[in-house]
KEKE-3310 file (N, C-alpha, C; in steps of 0.2 Angstrom, whole numbers, plus 5000, padded with zeros to 4 digits):
npx = (5084:5091:5096:5106:5114:5122:5128:5135:5142:5147:5157:5167:5173:5176:5186:5195:5199:5207:5215:5223:5229:5235:5245:5255:5257:5266:5276:5281:5287:5297:5306:5308:5317:5327:5333:5336:5346:5356:5360:5365:5374:5383:5386:5392:5403:5410:5415:5421:5435:5438:5437:5449:5458:5462:5466:5482:5486:5488:5502:5507:5509:5515:5530:5528:5530:5515:5507)
npy = (5502:5514:5508:5500:5507:5516:5505:5501:5514:5514:5501:5504:5517:5509:5501:5510:5516:5505:5500:5515:5512:5502:5506:5514:5508:5500:5508:5513:5501:5499:5509:5505:5493:5496:5504:5494:5485:5495:5495:5483:5481:5491:5483:5470:5475:5480:5468:5459:5470:5465:5453:5453:5462:5451:5439:5447:5448:5433:5424:5414:5416:5427:5425:5423:5429:5438:5432)
npz = (5286:5291:5303:5298:5291:5300:5308:5298:5299:5311:5312:5303:5308:5318:5315:5309:5317:5327:5317:5316:5329:5329:5319:5325:5337:5330:5323:5335:5339:5331:5334:5348:5344:5334:5345:5352:5344:5341:5356:5355:5347:5352:5361:5357:5351:5363:5369:5362:5360:5375:5373:5361:5367:5380:5373:5369:5381:5385:5388:5383:5368:5367:5363:5350:5332:5323:5310)
capx = (5091:5095:5101:5110:5119:5123:5131:5140:5148:5152:5161:5171:5175:5180:5192:5200:5204:5210:5221:5228:5232:5242:5250:5256:5262:5272:5280:5284:5291:5302:5310:5312:5320:5333:5338:5341:5350:5362:5364:5368:5381:5390:5390:5398:5412:5414:5418:5427:5439:5439:5445:5457:5463:5463:5471:5485:5490:5492:5509:5509:5509:5521:5534:5526:5525:5510:5508)
capy = (5507:5519:5505:5497:5515:5516:5501:5503:5519:5511:5496:5509:5519:5504:5498:5514:5515:5498:5502:5517:5509:5496:5509:5517:5502:5495:5513:5513:5494:5499:5512:5500:5488:5502:5505:5487:5485:5501:5492:5475:5481:5491:5478:5466:5477:5479:5459:5458:5473:5462:5447:5456:5461:5446:5435:5450:5446:5429:5422:5410:5422:5434:5423:5423:5434:5438:5433)
capz = (5283:5296:5304:5291:5288:5306:5307:5293:5300:5316:5309:5298:5314:5321:5309:5305:5326:5327:5311:5318:5335:5326:5317:5332:5339:5325:5324:5344:5340:5325:5337:5352:5340:5331:5349:5354:5338:5343:5360:5354:5342:5356:5367:5353:5351:5367:5370:5355:5362:5380:5370:5360:5375:5383:5368:5368:5388:5385:5390:5378:5364:5370:5359:5342:5329:5322:5304)
cpx = (5095:5100:5106:5117:5123:5128:5138:5146:5152:5157:5166:5176:5181:5187:5196:5203:5209:5215:5227:5232:5238:5246:5255:5260:5269:5276:5283:5289:5296:5308:5313:5315:5326:5337:5339:5345:5357:5366:5366:5373:5386:5392:5395:5403:5414:5415:5418:5433:5441:5442:5450:5462:5466:5468:5478:5492:5489:5499:5512:5512:5515:5530:5534:5527:5519:5512:5505)
cpy = (5511:5515:5502:5502:5513:5510:5501:5506:5517:5505:5499:5511:5516:5503:5503:5514:5510:5500:5507:5516:5504:5499:5513:5513:5499:5502:5514:5507:5493:5504:5510:5494:5492:5502:5498:5486:5487:5498:5486:5476:5484:5487:5470:5470:5479:5471:5459:5461:5469:5457:5451:5455:5455:5440:5440:5449:5439:5426:5419:5411:5424:5433:5423:5429:5431:5437:5436)
cpz = (5286:5300:5303:5291:5296:5310:5305:5298:5306:5316:5307:5304:5317:5322:5309:5314:5326:5324:5314:5325:5334:5324:5321:5334:5334:5325:5333:5344:5339:5330:5342:5348:5338:5337:5351:5350:5341:5350:5359:5352:5345:5361:5363:5353:5356:5371:5365:5358:5370:5374:5365:5362:5377:5379:5368:5376:5387:5383:5385:5370:5362:5364:5352:5339:5324:5314:5299)
residu = (MET:LEU:VAL:LEU:THR:GLY:THR:LEU:VAL:TYR:THR:TYR:VAL:SER:ILE:GLU:THR:GLN:LEU:SER:ASN:ILE:ALA:ARG:GLU:LEU:GLU:HIS:LEU:SER:GLU:ARG:ILE:THR:LYS:LEU:GLU:ALA:LYS:HIS:GLU:ALA:GLU:ILE:GLU:GLU:ILE:GLU:LYS:TRP:TYR:LYS:GLN:SER:LEU:GLU:LEU:ASN:PRO:LEU:LYS:TRP:GLY:ARG:LYS:ASN:LYS)
# end
């Protein structure tokens, strides 16, 4: 009976430790994803600005009026 109780307590503690580790890792990954999304948005904005500027520099469009 004592061995069974000890085994159950050890299993419970082991599972709780694993769950807390998983929760901590999930939190870390969520923060990393948020940072990467912000970096991606900044890069997309920079690329869009570059394309907009390069379209304005197109000499074939200088004589046309924008619709």
